TORMARSE-991261 format. One record per residue (C-alpha): residue in one letter; y, x, z. Coordinates in steps of 0.1 Angstrom, whole numbers, plus 5000, padded with zeros to 4 digits. Example, Ala and Ser with C-alpha at 12.3 -4.5 7.8 and 13.67 -1.06 7.14 Angstrom:
2
 type    y    x    z
    A 4955 5123 5078
    S 4989 5137 5071
***
This chain:
484
 type    y    x    z
    X 1559 8581 0526
    X 1555 8554 0552
    X 1534 8562 0583
    X 1502 8544 0590
    X 1516 8524 0620
    X 1545 8511 0598
    X 1520 8501 0570
    X 1498 8484 0596
    X 1527 8465 0611
    X 1538 8453 0577
    X 1502 8442 0569
    X 1499 8424 0602
    X 1532 8407 0596
    X 1522 8394 0562
    X 1488 8382 0574
    X 1504 8365 0604
    X 1528 8347 0581
    X 1500 8335 0558
    X 1480 8324 0588
    X 1509 8304 0600
    X 1513 8287 0567
    X 1477 8278 0565
    X 1473 8267 0601
    X 1467 8229 0603
    X 1497 8209 0615
    X 1495 8194 0649
    X 1483 8158 0645
    X 1509 8132 0655
    X 1514 8118 0689
    X 1510 8081 0691
    X 1527 8056 0715
    X 1518 8019 0715
    X 1540 7996 0736
    X 1523 7962 0738
    X 1542 7934 0754
    X 1527 7903 0770
    X 1538 7868 0759
    X 1569 7881 0742
    X 1582 7857 0714
    X 1591 7865 0679
    X 1628 7862 0686
    X 1630 7879 0719
    X 1645 7913 0708
    X 1677 7919 0690
    X 1663 7930 0657
    X 1644 7897 0654
    X 1672 7874 0666
    X 1678 7876 0703
    X 1715 7871 0712
    X 1716 7860 0749
    X 1710 7895 0762
    X 1712 7931 0749
    X 1682 7952 0737
    X 1701 7984 0726
    X 1672 8008 0727
    X 1649 7985 0707
    X 1677 7978 0683
    X 1681 8016 0677
    X 1644 8019 0673
    X 1645 7993 0646
    X 1675 8009 0628
    X 1657 8043 0628
    X 1624 8028 0618
    X 1606 7999 0600
    X 1605 7963 0611
    X 1574 7943 0602
    X 1583 7906 0597
    X 1547 7894 0591
    X 1526 7913 0617
    X 1498 7894 0634
    X 1474 7896 0663
    X 1438 7884 0661
    X 1442 7856 0686
    X 1471 7842 0706
    X 1458 7849 0740
    X 1456 7880 0762
    X 1422 7896 0763
    X 1413 7886 0728
    X 1445 7901 0714
    X 1440 7934 0732
    X 1404 7937 0720
    X 1416 7934 0684
    X 1443 7961 0688
    X 1421 7987 0706
    X 1389 7983 0685
    X 1401 7975 0650
    X 1378 7944 0651
    X 1384 7907 0652
    X 1378 7899 0688
    X 1352 7874 0678
    X 1332 7902 0664
    X 1329 7920 0697
    X 1326 7889 0719
    X 1359 7891 0738
    X 1374 7856 0738
    X 1404 7841 0756
    X 1417 7856 0788
    X 1392 7872 0812
    X 1397 7862 0848
    X 1388 7878 0881
    X 1354 7861 0881
    X 1344 7874 0847
    X 1313 7895 0846
    X 1318 7908 0811
    X 1342 7931 0793
    X 1345 7956 0765
    X 1311 7969 0755
    X 1305 8007 0760
    X 1294 8010 0724
    X 1327 7997 0710
    X 1351 8025 0699
    X 1387 8023 0710
    X 1418 8040 0696
    X 1416 8064 0726
    X 1381 8074 0716
    X 1392 8079 0680
    X 1420 8102 0693
    X 1395 8121 0716
    X 1378 8134 0684
    X 1409 8156 0679
    X 1414 8167 0714
    X 1441 8142 0724
    X 1453 8135 0759
    X 1451 8098 0764
    X 1465 8074 0790
    X 1470 8036 0796
    X 1497 8024 0819
    X 1499 7986 0823
    X 1478 7955 0820
    X 1442 7962 0807
    X 1425 7928 0806
    X 1393 7939 0789
    X 1371 7937 0821
    X 1381 7945 0856
    X 1348 7959 0868
    X 1345 7997 0868
    X 1321 7997 0837
    X 1349 7982 0816
    X 1380 8000 0828
    X 1400 8023 0806
    X 1385 8056 0818
    X 1352 8044 0806
    X 1367 8037 0771
    X 1383 8070 0762
    X 1414 8071 0785
    X 1420 8102 0807
    X 1443 8083 0830
    X 1450 8046 0839
    X 1474 8028 0862
    X 1480 7991 0863
    X 1467 7956 0867
    X 1432 7947 0855
    X 1443 7913 0842
    X 1473 7889 0840
    X 1498 7890 0869
    X 1495 7852 0874
    X 1458 7855 0883
    X 1465 7856 0920
    X 1467 7831 0949
    X 1504 7824 0941
    X 1497 7809 0907
    X 1519 7777 0904
    X 1487 7756 0898
    X 1474 7763 0934
    X 1506 7766 0955
    X 1500 7731 0969
    X 1467 7742 0984
    X 1461 7761 1017
    X 1455 7798 1012
    X 1418 7795 1019
    X 1413 7772 0990
    X 1437 7792 0968
    X 1416 7823 0972
    X 1385 7804 0959
    X 1403 7799 0926
    X 1423 7831 0924
    X 1415 7861 0947
    X 1442 7887 0955
    X 1455 7907 0926
    X 1445 7944 0927
    X 1465 7974 0915
    X 1443 8002 0901
    X 1448 8039 0897
    X 1421 8056 0876
    X 1389 8038 0887
    X 1401 8029 0922
    X 1419 8000 0937
    X 1450 8014 0955
    X 1465 7981 0965
    X 1441 7952 0971
    X 1468 7926 0976
    X 1496 7930 0952
    X 1527 7911 0964
    X 1558 7899 0947
    X 1577 7930 0959
    X 1551 7952 0943
    X 1553 7932 0910
    X 1590 7939 0909
    X 1583 7976 0907
    X 1556 7975 0880
    X 1578 7979 0849
    X 1595 8009 0865
    X 1562 8025 0877
    X 1545 8021 0843
    X 1575 8037 0827
    X 1576 8066 0851
    X 1539 8073 0846
    X 1544 8072 0808
    X 1573 8096 0809
    X 1554 8120 0832
    X 1525 8118 0809
    X 1546 8128 0779
    X 1562 8157 0798
    X 1528 8169 0810
    X 1513 8168 0775
    X 1542 8178 0753
    X 1523 8209 0740
    X 1492 8190 0728
    X 1487 8158 0709
    X 1486 8126 0729
    X 1479 8089 0727
    X 1499 8067 0751
    X 1492 8030 0755
    X 1517 8010 0775
    X 1506 7973 0778
    X 1534 7959 0799
    X 1526 7931 0824
    X 1559 7914 0815
    X 1571 7890 0802
    X 1540 7871 0813
    X 1549 7847 0840
    X 1555 7850 0869
    X 1585 7870 0859
    X 1596 7900 0881
    X 1624 7925 0877
    X 1636 7954 0897
    X 1668 7954 0917
    X 1685 7976 0891
    X 1683 7948 0865
    X 1684 7917 0886
    X 1713 7895 0874
    X 1724 7921 0849
    X 1718 7902 0816
    X 1738 7871 0824
    X 1710 7852 0807
    X 1688 7843 0836
    X 1656 7860 0849
    X 1640 7862 0815
    X 1670 7881 0801
    X 1670 7905 0831
    X 1633 7912 0825
    X 1638 7918 0788
    X 1667 7942 0796
    X 1644 7962 0819
    X 1617 7963 0791
    X 1644 7976 0767
    X 1653 8003 0793
    X 1616 8012 0796
    X 1615 8018 0758
    X 1646 8039 0760
    X 1631 8060 0788
    X 1598 8066 0768
    X 1616 8073 0735
    X 1641 8094 0753
    X 1614 8116 0767
    X 1600 8121 0732
    X 1634 8132 0720
    X 1640 8154 0750
    X 1609 8174 0743
    X 1617 8175 0705
    X 1586 8155 0696
    X 1603 8128 0677
    X 1594 8141 0642
    X 1558 8143 0652
    X 1554 8110 0671
    X 1546 8075 0659
    X 1558 8047 0681
    X 1546 8011 0676
    X 1562 7983 0695
    X 1547 7948 0694
    X 1533 7919 0715
    X 1500 7904 0723
    X 1509 7868 0715
    X 1539 7845 0713
    X 1558 7828 0741
    X 1542 7805 0767
    X 1565 7776 0759
    X 1555 7753 0787
    X 1574 7776 0811
    X 1607 7768 0795
    X 1634 7790 0808
    X 1608 7816 0819
    X 1594 7818 0784
    X 1607 7835 0753
    X 1614 7821 0719
    X 1594 7820 0687
    X 1626 7815 0667
    X 1619 7797 0635
    X 1581 7799 0639
    X 1560 7769 0648
    X 1545 7766 0684
    X 1537 7795 0706
    X 1510 7812 0728
    X 1476 7795 0727
    X 1480 7782 0691
    X 1472 7799 0658
    X 1504 7787 0642
    X 1527 7817 0635
    X 1547 7811 0667
    X 1515 7821 0686
    X 1501 7849 0665
    X 1530 7865 0644
    X 1547 7892 0665
    X 1580 7911 0664
    X 1570 7946 0654
    X 1588 7979 0651
    X 1572 8012 0639
    X 1592 8044 0643
    X 1584 8080 0631
    X 1615 8099 0620
    X 1610 8117 0588
    X 1578 8098 0580
    X 1588 8061 0583
    X 1621 8054 0565
    X 1650 8043 0586
    X 1664 8007 0582
    X 1633 7996 0563
    X 1613 7964 0563
    X 1577 7955 0556
    X 1572 7918 0547
    X 1536 7923 0537
    X 1511 7906 0561
    X 1495 7932 0585
    X 1476 7929 0617
    X 1467 7948 0649
    X 1432 7954 0636
    X 1447 7978 0610
    X 1462 8002 0636
    X 1429 8020 0645
    X 1418 8028 0609
    X 1454 8039 0601
    X 1455 8062 0630
    X 1421 8076 0621
    X 1434 8084 0586
    X 1466 8100 0600
    X 1447 8124 0623
    X 1417 8129 0601
    X 1392 8114 0625
    X 1360 8096 0618
    X 1358 8058 0619
    X 1332 8041 0640
    X 1297 8038 0625
    X 1296 8001 0632
    X 1315 7975 0613
    X 1353 7972 0619
    X 1377 7948 0603
    X 1409 7967 0600
    X 1420 7988 0571
    X 1444 8017 0565
    X 1480 8004 0561
    X 1497 8038 0560
    X 1510 8033 0525
    X 1529 8002 0537
    X 1542 8020 0568
    X 1553 8050 0547
    X 1571 8026 0523
    X 1552 8040 0493
    X 1563 8024 0460
    X 1540 7996 0450
    X 1521 7997 0482
    X 1500 7965 0488
    X 1480 7951 0516
    X 1444 7965 0517
    X 1433 7931 0530
    X 1429 7901 0508
    X 1432 7878 0538
    X 1434 7877 0576
    X 1415 7852 0597
    X 1426 7834 0629
    X 1401 7822 0654
    X 1408 7805 0686
    X 1379 7808 0709
    X 1350 7807 0684
    X 1367 7783 0661
    X 1381 7795 0628
    X 1414 7776 0628
    X 1435 7793 0601
    X 1439 7822 0576
    X 1466 7840 0558
    X 1464 7852 0522
    X 1496 7867 0508
    X 1523 7840 0511
    X 1498 7813 0520
    X 1486 7801 0554
    X 1457 7776 0554
    X 1449 7757 0585
    X 1414 7741 0589
    X 1411 7709 0609
    X 1416 7716 0646
    X 1433 7705 0678
    X 1462 7724 0692
    X 1485 7722 0722
    X 1522 7714 0718
    X 1552 7702 0737
    X 1562 7680 0707
    X 1598 7690 0709
    X 1601 7685 0747
    X 1617 7712 0769
    X 1596 7735 0789
    X 1597 7738 0827
    X 1623 7755 0850
    X 1622 7782 0875
    X 1586 7793 0868
    X 1569 7759 0870
    X 1555 7747 0837
    X 1553 7713 0821
    X 1521 7699 0806
    X 1512 7703 0770
    X 1498 7675 0750
    X 1471 7678 0723
    X 1475 7670 0687
    X 1454 7676 0656
    X 1461 7691 0622
    X 1440 7684 0591
    X 1433 7708 0563
    X 1468 7720 0555
    X 1483 7747 0532
    X 1518 7762 0539
    X 1539 7785 0517
    X 1553 7809 0543
    X 1577 7824 0518
    X 1596 7791 0516
    X 1584 7774 0548
    X 1582 7798 0577
    X 1580 7769 0601
    X 1547 7756 0587
    X 1561 7722 0583
    X 1553 7710 0547
    X 1517 7708 0535
    X 1514 7718 0499
    X 1476 7718 0494
    X 1477 7691 0468
    X 1500 7713 0446
    X 1478 7744 0448
    X 1441 7734 0446
    X 1431 7768 0432
    X 1447 7786 0462
    X 1429 7763 0486
    X 1396 7768 0468
    X 1399 7806 0469
    X 1408 7806 0506
    X 1380 7783 0515
    X 1356 7805 0497
    X 1368 7835 0517
    X 1366 7815 0549
    X 1330 7806 0543
    X 1321 7843 0539
    X 1339 7849 0572
    X 1320 7821 0589
    X 1287 7836 0577
    X 1298 7869 0593
    X 1315 7859 0625
    X 1305 7822 0629
    X 1326 7791 0635
    X 1323 7769 0666
    X 1286 7765 0674
    X 1276 7783 0641
    X 1267 7819 0649
    X 1276 7847 0626
    X 1254 7875 0615
    X 1279 7902 0622
    X 1290 7892 0657
    X 1282 7916 0686
    X 1278 7910 0723
    X 1304 7921 0749
    X 1294 7944 0777
    X 1278 7926 0807
    X 1272 7935 0843
    X 1236 7938 0851
    X 1226 7910 0875
    X 1210 7920 0908
    X 1174 7911 0909
    X 1162 7887 0936
    X 1138 7902 0962
***
């Protein structure tokens, strides 16, 4: 006959095993690496050949590439707003690129991915370019991030911008004040220099790796919005001249190294089977900068336009065991879909206010027959609705756009001038015309009619030009000091 202690030990062993089986799995870690001004063809998996990107190439082999992944608007602040809130940036009042004189930013009532993750006890951090308001009220730590280190806006918004170099410093500073570097809520360097900019990619990476190591035993959300490859380009000594493809190639090799360091830390701590990594860019290349700009490959135009060269981004998603290796998603998707997808994956509640994104996990998981949850995506520039994508179709509404008209861009960091052209109502079949070159609207009147109907509903919601939409919200604004 067994003794009581033996029976008790057996009972406790069984109950412990049952409890272990029933314990909820740790929710996945999430890492989003967000490039700045990187073109569609700037990494190996999407066509880059002049320099090597081995870490990104491996990420693509082990994960899924998204050939038709979009941002909401082909400019810095607007694009980041769409990614972090799951909303078209026009819905939340963030347009264009906020400068150092801006008195507005991301409203405190908007819900970011970081705040979604906070519902489930995640550690959260942002290391890189924020660009959703540089005043304390709008910085990352007021929007769900535990830690922040980086530049508050673009690295060319300083008194060494090529557009003001001909002026004396006193006049330059009236246009572009000194560029600050922020840690948490505090400026730690009020006058960022070129030497400091050379260290930024490395410093962002080191902070990211340290964050992963510190939080390896709890779920975390890590957002790394790199300052590169936005001009002016800067690279550390360890990569200067290494690519053999000029400064742009050197910078891209350092970015690839950064990805390798971050993913390497994930592997080192055996977190790879429980970590989703998303790599993409905020918009396409700034083509007027020529040899300091990237390439949109076969896509038309670049940054600052809502042709695909401006808003379709090279995207890789990696999650071993959950996302199939060497897989491809050709279904249109957008940054606004990331927030609701992550909320689904970690079983968090969506914001109570309206968002525009939808769960695309079935596409990411490669489920048989998975389709887009969105009938169409809409592309504003500023407040103007300029284009939309529905399945294979891209419809442009009449608008002006900037272009080089086939001319070469600038050299050595000095841009050439764009010219302005106009496009009328035009329909493109992206399955057969990725360069948006042949208007086929006359052959497909029913497609045009359906897309125009959807566009009109969007105009009623978010507006178009001077027309105000019923669903648009205001950004956060600094309170103005009252006059005595």
